[in-house]
C-alpha positions in Angstrom: 130.2 -10.6 75.5 133.8 -9.6 74.7 136.4 -12.3 74.1 140.0 -11.8 73.2 142.0 -14.9 72.2 145.7 -14.8 71.8 147.8 -17.3 69.8 151.2 -17.7 68.2 153.4 -18.1 71.2 155.8 -21.0 71.9 159.4 -21.9 72.5 161.4 -20.0 70.0 164.9 -19.0 69.2 166.2 -15.5 69.0 166.1 -15.4 65.2 163.3 -16.2 62.9 159.8 -14.9 62.5 157.3 -14.8 65.4 154.0 -13.1 65.3 151.4 -13.1 68.0 147.8 -12.7 67.1 144.8 -11.6 69.2 141.3 -12.2 67.7 138.5 -10.2 69.2 134.7 -10.9 69.3 132.2 -8.5 70.9 134.7 -5.6 70.6 136.1 -3.7 67.6 139.8 -3.1 67.8 139.8 -0.2 65.4 137.5 2.0 67.6 139.8 2.3 70.6 143.4 1.9 71.7 144.6 -1.7 72.0 147.8 -3.0 73.4 150.0 -5.9 74.2 151.3 -6.5 77.7 153.6 -9.1 79.1 154.4 -10.5 82.5 157.1 -12.9 83.7 157.5 -14.4 87.2 160.3 -11.9 87.9 158.6 -8.7 86.7 155.3 -6.9 87.0 153.0 -6.8 84.0 154.2 -4.1 81.6 152.8 -2.5 78.5 154.9 -3.6 75.5 153.1 -1.9 72.6 149.9 0.0 71.8 148.1 1.2 68.8 145.5 3.9 68.8 142.2 3.9 67.1 141.7 4.6 63.4 140.1 7.9 64.2 143.2 8.8 66.3 145.5 8.0 63.5 146.7 4.5 64.2 149.5 5.9 66.3 151.9 3.3 67.8 153.9 3.3 71.1 156.5 0.9 72.3 158.3 0.4 75.5 162.0 1.3 75.1 163.3 -2.3 75.4 161.4 -3.5 72.3 161.7 -0.4 70.0 163.1 -1.4 66.6 162.4 -5.1 67.3 158.7 -5.4 67.8 155.8 -4.1 65.6 152.2 -3.8 66.6 149.6 -3.8 63.9 145.9 -4.4 63.4 143.8 -6.0 60.6 140.5 -4.2 60.8 138.8 -6.5 58.4 139.7 -9.5 60.6 139.4 -7.6 63.8 142.7 -9.0 64.9 145.7 -7.4 66.7 149.2 -8.6 66.0 152.6 -8.3 67.6 155.5 -9.1 65.3 158.5 -10.0 67.4 161.9 -9.9 65.7 165.4 -10.1 67.1 164.1 -11.7 70.2 166.1 -11.9 73.5 165.8 -14.3 76.4 164.5 -11.4 78.5 161.5 -11.3 76.2 160.3 -14.5 77.7 156.9 -13.9 79.3 153.2 -14.4 79.1 151.9 -12.0 76.5 148.4 -10.6 76.8 146.3 -8.4 74.5 144.0 -5.8 76.1 141.2 -3.7 74.8 138.6 -1.6 76.4 139.3 -3.1 79.8 139.2 -6.7 78.6 142.0 -9.1 78.6 142.8 -12.3 76.7 144.0 -15.4 78.4 147.6 -14.9 77.3 150.1 -16.8 75.1 153.5 -17.9 76.5 156.6 -16.9 74.6 159.9 -18.5 75.7 163.0 -17.4 74.0 165.9 -19.9 74.2 169.3 -18.5 74.7 
């Protein structure tokens, strides 16, 4: 049974460190592309960042609005996916979900105060 569990969200300011984590069980992140999505009440769910498998070169992709601010990474030993969120903006406020092989976590809320 696959389970993805996100953590690390909260009410945050624009500056300072914030890293979301997604721990997986029953699925191995390094074998396939994994991604972070977000959804707010005003917008449809969107892909924020993705990282390819080890065999595909750990290539990363970011949606334009977060390029240079967010970093996706993976700890293969811990089977955990991360999203480092720097220079946050109020429009980054959303529920953030990790996804892998068709499975989704329950989400972690990030609220950026203005």
